[in-house]
N, CA, C and O of each residue as an XYZ file, in Angstrom:
296
protein
N       8.207    -19.091     62.881
C       7.645    -18.647     64.135
C       6.140    -18.883     64.065
O       5.503    -18.571     63.058
N       5.602    -19.406     65.084
C       4.166    -19.693     65.127
C       3.462    -18.627     65.958
O       3.827    -18.371     67.106
N       2.455    -18.018     65.363
C       1.632    -17.039     66.075
C       0.321    -17.738     66.394
O      -0.322    -18.279     65.494
N      -0.085    -17.737     67.652
C      -1.321    -18.427     68.019
C      -2.512    -17.965     67.182
O      -2.617    -16.792     66.824
N      -3.405    -18.903     66.877
C      -4.553    -18.654     66.003
C      -5.393    -17.476     66.482
O      -5.830    -16.664     65.666
N      -5.627    -17.366     67.787
C      -6.453    -16.271     68.312
C      -5.826    -14.915     68.004
O      -6.528    -13.969     67.646
N      -4.502    -14.820     68.142
C      -3.803    -13.565     67.826
C      -3.888    -13.289     66.326
O      -4.108    -12.149     65.918
N      -3.714    -14.330     65.499
C      -3.800    -14.138     64.046
C      -5.182    -13.630     63.656
O      -5.304    -12.734     62.821
N      -6.216    -14.197     64.254
C      -7.584    -13.740     63.937
C      -7.775    -12.281     64.343
O      -8.329    -11.487     63.582
N      -7.317    -11.933     65.538
C      -7.464    -10.562     66.036
C      -6.746     -9.576     65.124
O      -7.260     -8.492     64.849
N      -5.554     -9.952     64.652
C      -4.748     -9.067     63.810
C      -4.994     -9.274     62.320
O      -4.375     -8.619     61.482
N      -5.910    -10.197     61.999
C      -6.246    -10.516     60.608
C      -5.009    -10.941     59.818
O      -4.804    -10.513     58.681
N      -4.200    -11.781     60.434
C      -3.012    -12.345     59.800
C      -3.382    -13.739     59.307
O      -3.902    -14.558     60.065
N      -3.112    -13.999     58.041
C      -3.422    -15.294     57.453
C      -2.292    -16.285     57.734
O      -1.125    -15.894     57.775
N      -2.627    -17.559     57.926
C      -1.570    -18.563     58.105
C      -0.613    -18.519     56.910
O      -1.049    -18.485     55.759
N       0.668    -18.518     57.186
C       1.667    -18.481     56.127
C       2.018    -17.090     55.627
O       2.925    -16.937     54.809
N       1.309    -16.070     56.111
C       1.592    -14.703     55.674
C       2.988    -14.296     56.144
O       3.387    -14.624     57.262
N       3.729    -13.585     55.295
C       5.080    -13.147     55.635
C       5.035    -11.834     56.395
O       4.402    -10.871     55.961
N       5.710    -11.808     57.530
C       5.827    -10.596     58.335
C       7.301    -10.248     58.449
O       8.157    -11.132     58.441
N       7.592     -8.971     58.553
C       8.961     -8.489     58.711
C       9.178     -8.236     60.202
O       8.293     -7.721     60.885
N      10.354     -8.600     60.700
C      10.668     -8.417     62.115
C      11.742     -7.362     62.284
O      12.681     -7.283     61.492
N      11.598     -6.546     63.327
C      12.643     -5.598     63.696
C      12.540     -5.321     65.189
O      11.514     -5.583     65.817
N      13.619     -4.789     65.742
C      13.649     -4.470     67.174
C      13.351     -2.994     67.335
O      13.924     -2.148     66.650
N      12.445     -2.701     68.251
C      12.045     -1.320     68.526
C      11.886     -1.176     70.035
O      11.051     -1.844     70.644
N      12.680     -0.312     70.627
C      12.619     -0.100     72.083
C      12.718     -1.418     72.848
O      11.913     -1.685     73.739
N      13.708     -2.238     72.496
C      13.942     -3.530     73.158
C      12.764     -4.498     73.037
O      12.595     -5.381     73.877
N      11.956     -4.331     71.996
C      10.835     -5.245     71.732
C      10.968     -5.786     70.324
O      11.465     -5.094     69.435
N      10.530     -7.011     70.111
C      10.466     -7.585     68.773
C       9.138     -7.172     68.160
O       8.082     -7.449     68.729
N       9.176     -6.513     67.008
C       7.971     -6.027     66.341
C       7.825     -6.765     65.013
O       8.776     -6.844     64.237
N       6.644     -7.299     64.755
C       6.330     -7.961     63.495
C       5.352     -7.083     62.734
O       4.338     -6.653     63.283
N       5.659     -6.817     61.466
C       4.789     -5.965     60.643
C       4.672     -6.551     59.246
O       5.569     -7.235     58.752
N       3.537     -6.259     58.630
C       3.377     -6.592     57.223
C       4.222     -5.624     56.407
O       4.453     -4.486     56.815
N       4.678     -6.088     55.253
C       5.480     -5.255     54.354
C       4.739     -3.951     54.028
O       5.344     -2.879     54.009
N       3.443     -4.047     53.775
C       2.646     -2.871     53.421
C       2.620     -1.857     54.556
O       2.643     -0.651     54.310
N       2.573     -2.336     55.800
C       2.573     -1.432     56.946
C       3.896     -0.678     57.039
O       3.916      0.516     57.336
N       4.989     -1.372     56.787
C       6.303     -0.734     56.834
C       6.417      0.322     55.751
O       6.878      1.434     56.005
N       5.992     -0.030     54.528
C       6.062      0.932     53.426
C       5.223      2.167     53.715
O       5.661      3.287     53.453
N       4.028      1.977     54.249
C       3.165      3.123     54.559
C       3.785      3.998     55.643
O       3.725      5.225     55.564
N       4.381      3.368     56.658
C       5.040      4.133     57.728
C       6.203      4.937     57.161
O       6.366      6.113     57.489
N       7.009      4.312     56.314
C       8.147      5.013     55.720
C       7.689      6.149     54.812
O       8.282      7.229     54.819
N       6.644      5.912     54.036
C       6.115      6.987     53.182
C       5.689      8.181     54.031
O       5.939      9.331     53.668
N       5.047      7.903     55.155
C       4.624      8.974     56.048
C       5.798      9.742     56.623
O       5.755     10.966     56.744
N       6.862      9.005     56.981
C       8.042      9.661     57.539
C       8.759     10.502     56.494
O       9.324     11.546     56.819
N       8.740     10.056     55.241
C       9.453     10.763     54.180
C       8.624     11.854     53.506
O       9.167     12.716     52.816
N       7.309     11.812     53.709
C       6.435     12.797     53.090
C       6.843     14.197     53.537
O       7.020     14.452     54.728
N       6.985     15.078     52.595
C       7.344     16.458     52.914
C       8.834     16.712     52.960
O       9.256     17.845     53.191
N       9.651     15.675     52.744
C      11.096     15.884     52.786
C      11.649     16.340     51.445
O      12.808     16.745     51.364
N      10.846     16.283     50.402
C      11.258     16.708     49.069
C      10.386     17.883     48.658
O       9.167     17.823     48.821
N      10.975     18.949     48.130
C      10.166     20.097     47.705
C       9.116     19.699     46.671
O       9.358     18.835     45.828
N       7.960     20.332     46.742
C       6.880     20.049     45.793
C       7.370     20.258     44.366
O       8.110     21.201     44.086
N       6.956     19.381     43.477
C       7.327     19.500     42.078
C       8.670     18.879     41.740
O       9.084     18.893     40.581
N       9.358     18.334     42.740
C      10.657     17.704     42.500
C      10.444     16.239     42.143
O       9.738     15.514     42.843
N      11.055     15.822     41.061
C      11.000     14.423     40.663
C      12.294     13.755     41.107
O      13.374     14.104     40.630
N      12.185     12.807     42.011
C      13.373     12.106     42.476
C      14.009     11.311     41.342
O      15.228     11.140     41.316
N      13.211     10.830     40.417
C      13.741     10.102     39.258
C      14.591     11.041     38.409
O      15.708     10.699     38.020
N      14.054     12.230     38.126
C      14.812     13.207     37.335
C      16.102     13.603     38.046
O      17.143     13.762     37.408
N      16.034     13.764     39.369
C      17.222     14.108     40.149
C      18.273     13.002     40.044
O      19.458     13.285     39.866
N      17.848     11.765     40.153
C      18.783     10.644     40.067
C      19.419     10.559     38.684
O      20.627     10.357     38.560
N      18.600     10.715     37.643
C      19.131     10.677     36.280
C      20.157     11.789     36.070
O      21.210     11.552     35.478
N      19.861     12.997     36.548
C      20.792     14.123     36.405
C      22.103     13.832     37.134
O      23.181     14.125     36.617
N      22.012     13.254     38.336
C      23.226     12.916     39.087
C      24.052     11.877     38.343
O      25.274     11.996     38.264
N      23.395     10.861     37.798
C      24.102      9.802     37.064
C      24.776     10.355     35.806
O      25.901      9.975     35.482
N      24.094     11.242     35.111
C      24.683     11.841     33.904
C      25.890     12.701     34.250
O      26.903     12.661     33.552
N      25.788     13.476     35.321
C      26.914     14.319     35.743
C      28.104     13.445     36.141
O      29.248     13.757     35.811
N      27.830     12.361     36.845
C      28.904     11.448     37.221
C      29.549     10.818     35.991
O      30.772     10.685     35.943
N      28.757     10.429     35.000
C      29.284      9.845     33.767
C      30.169     10.859     33.029
O      31.208     10.493     32.479
N      29.754     12.137     33.021
C      30.575     13.180     32.370
C      31.903     13.356     33.100
O      32.945     13.505     32.460
N      31.877     13.340     34.440
C      33.106     13.471     35.226
C      34.047     12.304     34.943
O      35.247     12.496     34.744
N      33.495     11.100     34.928
C      34.329      9.925     34.661
C      34.913      9.963     33.251
O      36.075      9.609     33.051
N      34.113     10.390     32.275
C      34.596     10.470     30.894
C      35.718     11.494     30.786
O      36.696     11.268     30.074
N      35.585     12.626     31.490
C      36.605     13.679     31.454
C      37.908     13.185     32.110
O      39.001     13.512     31.649
N      37.780     12.401     33.182
C      38.959     11.888     33.889
C      39.700     10.850     33.052
O      40.929     10.783     33.092
N      38.961     10.042     32.295
C      39.561      8.934     31.555
C      39.710      9.249     30.084
O      40.195      8.425     29.309
N      39.285     10.464     29.693
C      39.286     11.020     28.383
C      39.964     10.365     27.318
O      39.959     10.855     26.188
C-alpha cells in the first residue's frame, strides 16, 4: 500500500516502515506496532492486582496441570 509522501511526512512514517492494519468503526486504521502495544498496555493496566507476577501465575498453572496429568496417567 502506498501512502502519499505528504501524509508520511505529517505522520513521521518512514518509507518502507511496517504498519499494522485493522478495522475500527467501519474504517481502516493503520498503526505502528509500538502504538498498538502502548494502547494495549493502557487497556490492561490495572487489571492485575498489585504485586501479582503473571509469570509466576503461569508457572503455577502449568505445574498444577502437569501434576493433574501425571495423576491421571500415573
